[in-house]
N, C-alpha and C positions, 0 to 999 in steps of 0.2 A: 469877675465875681473870684471868693479862694475859697479853699476848701482843705478841712484837714483831712487826712487819707489815716485809718488806722496805725500806720506807720509813721504818725508825727509829723511827715513832712505836711508842704501848704501845697497844693494843686492850682494851678490858675486858669479859669476860663474866659476867655475873652470871645469878642467879634471881632472878624476884619474888615477891613473900611474901602478894600476894593469893592465894595458894591456902591459904594458915592465916589469913583475918584477924580481926584482932583491932580494938578500937573504944577502947580505951585502952593508957597506958604499963605497965601491968603485965602486958596481954595482949602487946605487943611484944618487953618482956623477956623472956614466956614462950617467945614465938615462939624467940627467940634460942641458946636454953639447950633448948627440946624438938623442934626441926627444923633450923633451920642449921647449926647444928655439927654434929649429926650428914652431913648431907648433908657437907658440908668434909668429917668424918673419911672418910667411903666412897670420898669421891675422894683420900686420900691426899696434900691440899692443905695449907698450912702456913697459907695464907689465900686465904679465897674472897670472889668478890663478891656480895650482895645486892639487886634493885634492890629498895629498902622502900617499902613503903605504910604511909603515916600515916595513919589516918580524921581527919575533921576534931577531933575532941575531944582525940584523941593530939596532934594537932600544934598546936592550941591549946596543951594543957597543958604541953610541952616551948616554945615558945616564948614562956611567963609566969613560966617558970620557970628558969633558967640551971644548976640543981644539978641538976636532973633530967634538961637538956639532957648534963650531964658525965656524970650516971649512965648512959645509955643509947651514949654515946661510949666509956665506958670497958666497957663489954660489950662493945661489938662488937668493942675492940682484946683485953679479956680471951678471948674465943670464936673468935678467927682469924679477924674477917668484919671486909670494909671496904665503903662505901657510896659510891659516884661517881656513882650515878640514882636517883630516887622515879618511883613512879607516882604521877601525881597526877588520873587519870582519877576511881575512885572517890572520890565524899566521904563518904561514911558506908554502914551497915549492908549491906557486901558478902558480908558471910556469913549475912546474910538467908534463909529460905527460900522467898520471891519477890523476886527482884531486878529483873529485866525490864526497864523501861521508867523505873524508879527510878533506877540508874545514869546516866540524862544530866540531872540536877538536879543542885544548881544548874549552870545554864551559865553562857555565858559574856557573857550580857545581865545578869545578875543580881551583886551586889556580892559576893557571900556567895561568887561562883568566883574574883574575884582576891584575896580575902582572902587564902581559903583557900590560893591559891596563893603568895600573897606570902609566909604564914608557911612555906611548905613551901623557897622559894628562901634565907630565913634560916636556919631548919635545917641544908638541905644544905650550906650553906657553911660551918657549922661542922663539919659531920661527914667533910668530904671528907680523904682521907688529901692530907697535904703534898707530895707528891710528883705527885699528880691535877691534869693541866693544866687543868682545868673539871669541872663538877656537868653532868646532865641531866636535866628533869621531865619526863617524857610527861604529855600532858592533855587533857581532852576535845576534838573536832574541832569547837566551837562549838554546837551543839548537834543533839538531835533534828530533823530536817527538816522536823516539824508546828509549830516553835517561829517559826522562820522567814516558814516558810507562814502564817501567822494574823497576823503582825507586821510591818507593813514598817518598821518604824525596827529590830528586832531586830539588823541585819548594821549598822547603824553604831553600836549599843550595843556591837556585838561587837569590831568593830573600835579602838571609842575604849580600852576593857577592854587592850587585846594592847599599843595604844598607850601606856599608862599603863604598863601592865606592862613592858615594853621599857625605859623610862625608871628604872624604879625596880631594874632589875635591873643598870643600870648604875650606879646609883647605890650599889647592895650592893658591884658592886668597887670601888669609890672606899672604903669604909667598909672593905673588910674584906681585899680583895687578890683576893677568890675570884670568879672568874668561874662565871655558872649560867646553863646556856640554856634556851628551854625550846621542843617540838616536838609541834604540834598531832598526832591521832594517827588518821587519818582512820579511820572504817569505818561498813561498810553502813547506808544507813537516817538516816544524820544528813546534818549538812548540808553538810560534809565529809568524801563517801561515797568518795573518789577522791584518789588523788596529784592527776590533774588539778585538781580540786575544789579542791584546796588553792592552788595557784597563785595565782590572781585575791583573796584576801583576806589571803595574805602580801605582797603584793605591798607595795612601802614601804615594810613592817616587819620581813621578814626581815634588811634592811640595817642596822636599827638600828644603830649605831655603840659602840663599846667597846672597849677593847685587846684584850677577849677574839672580836671579830668580831661579829657578829650574833648577834640574843639570840633571835628567835623563828622556829623553822624546823620542821620534820616531825620526828616518827616514826614511821616506817615498822612498820607489823604485816604482816608476812607471810600472815599467817592473813585480815588482811581485803584485802589485797593479793591473793590465791588467789580470794575466796569471789565478787569483784566481777570476776573475768575478767581483771587486767590483766596486762599481759608486763611482766616485773621491767625488763628493759632499758631498753623503750621508755620507762616511769615514768620510769624513772631518768636517761634520757637528755632529756624532760623537763621537771622537778625545776632538771638541770643549768642545762640551757637559762634558764633562769626565773632563776636563782640565788637557790635556794631552799635551804636546804643542810638534811640531813639528819642530826639531832645524835642519832637514837638508832635504832636497831633491834629492833626485838621479834622473839623468834625462836620462831615459832609454826605451826601445822598445821590446814586446816580438813578438812575432811569432806567426801569427795568419794564421787557414785555414780554409775558412766559410764552406765547403761542406765536409767533412774527409773523409764521405763514397763512394768518387769517387778514381779511381785507379790512374788518374795521380796525383791527391792532395796526395793521400800514397807518390807516389812516390816521388812528389818532398820534402816533409817534409823528408823520408829518408833520403836525402840529409844532414840533419843537425842532423842526429843522429851521434854522433863521441866520442870519449873513454875522453877525456880527465874530460867535464865538466857534471855537472848532469842540466842534462833541464827537470823538474818538469811539466809534462804536465793536461792541465785540461780541463773540459767541464761542464756547466751548460745546462743539460735537461730541457726540457718545464715544470716539474715538481719544478723546482726552486735547486732541489738537484746537489751540486756539487761532480764532478766523478773525479778519479784523479788517475794516475801513476808517479811514483819515477823518472821516464828517458824516453826518447820520444819513443826511440826502443821498450818499456815495452806498449808502447800503441798503438805499430804498428804493434806488433806481431800477429801471428795470433791466432785466437780464441776469440777473443773479449774484451782485458784488459778493452779496454775504449769503452765505447758508442760511436758511430759515427753517430747520428743522429741530434745533435747539433754543433756547430763551435767548434774547439780543439784552443790552447793555450798553445805554450809551453816557458817554461821560459829558451828564448833564444837569450840573449840582442843583438838586429841588430840594425846596422848603424842607426844614427836616421835622414842623409838624402837620403841616399839611400835604398828604397823601393827591396825587392826581386822581384825575377819574378813571372809573374801569374803564376799558381794558388792561391798565397798563396800574404798575406801582412802582415804587422804591427798593432800592437795597439798605432800608434803616434797619433790617435785622444783621445786617454785616458789619457796619455804626457800631449793635449794642454788642457782638460778639468781639469786636478791636477793644471796644472800653473797656469789657469786661479784662481780658489780658494784659490792658495798658495798666489798668488803676483798678482791678477789684479783687486782686491778689494782695496777700501780706503785704508786700512792698508793691511801690508805684514803681513801674519801668518809666514816665514819662510824668513831666510834672506841668506842662506846657500845654493848654489844650483849647483849638480855635474854631466857631461855629464857621465857617466860610461858603459862603451862598452868595456870589457876587450876581447870580445872573435873572435877579429877580425882576428885572427890567426888558430878560428876553425870554419869560415865560408867553405863551399863548398871550393873547389879547387880554382874556376875559379874567388870565388867572395875576395880572399886573398889578402892581399898586396902583394907586389910585390920585396921590402924589405923597408927602414924606410924611404925611400924619400916617397914611397905612402901610408906608414900609417899616414904621418906627414898632408901629404894632406886630407887625411881621418878625420882624426881627427879634423883638420882645421875648413873641411866644418861642419862638426856637430856642432861643437861653434859656428859657421856661424851663425846656423841654430836656435839654443838655442839663440842665441843676436836679431836674426831679432824675433821668437815668444816674446822674452820680451822687447823691444819694440814697438810691435804692441801692449800691453797689457799698455802702456803709461809710461814703463820706458824709463828713459835715460842713453842712455851709458856716462859714466865718463871717462876722460882720462885716 
């Protein structure tokens, strides 16, 4: 979906296909047929943007086989789909029964992460619509924190990899005429947990030159932002002041519990403690200190692993249009505020927006989709809500 910003630029809205992951090209093509096209039809659009997730094996196959890449491009066109952004955070196995900490490997200290991201950049350059100004890739925020804690050389290795990536993205544009930009995605528990944490690692890299401007910047995920109790206006002002560009925003909402000391609230939260994904949980106490656990189950464990005198937020991507039953809510207001700061002003701060609710099948059983049609209904409803938020901010939906 495309929108015209009052400044005249185009803002793209997509949804991320990691909600129905596939590990190979055949699986990706099946996604387009079974999920993405049905969502487009439900929205009544001739064209729908998707934030494509290509696992390592799929990316390698497409990179090695130009005919396969042409086939993917043809299928996108045939089904009324377009790609201006890729999700390059998960490397492989995102559909496994237990993902948890595995999603953070390989990290930016390991050559495999750079090689994978380079493959994605080349593929995105080939998949971009002719009229797209640039493409974006969201990626791991360097590493899970324990990696850097254990290895003093890790920070230098990661920075060196990003410098090399920036140079190779410059070369890619020289060779293809297409600009691709990469955004680190701050996430609780990672080396870059907050937007503030991103400023120092990106200093000097974000400003890499090329006709497309800087190459390495930020992907702002509004669930992660809210989970860490960051204020959107403060975060965006600090990034702008440091010259760190926000290349992409993932529109997502965290799980919010206002009174985690109450038994009925803890019982409701326990329904969301599940074995597949990591649900980092945070609280900010009255003294302004942020406390956290790596997973929701740890926060709920007997013995008080997390203070319960102030609200809790859990990294659980909740469907944007469907609030949980009381006593729980979501951080949709944080998403609204962030979106206003990003595209509600005289000039758009970012042009790539992606709904990223990958947790549909991890919801409590009564809330899960009952099949592909039900999932398509839910994704379409999320996109419709995002569309309404954008038009309320003065953007005009384009055909």
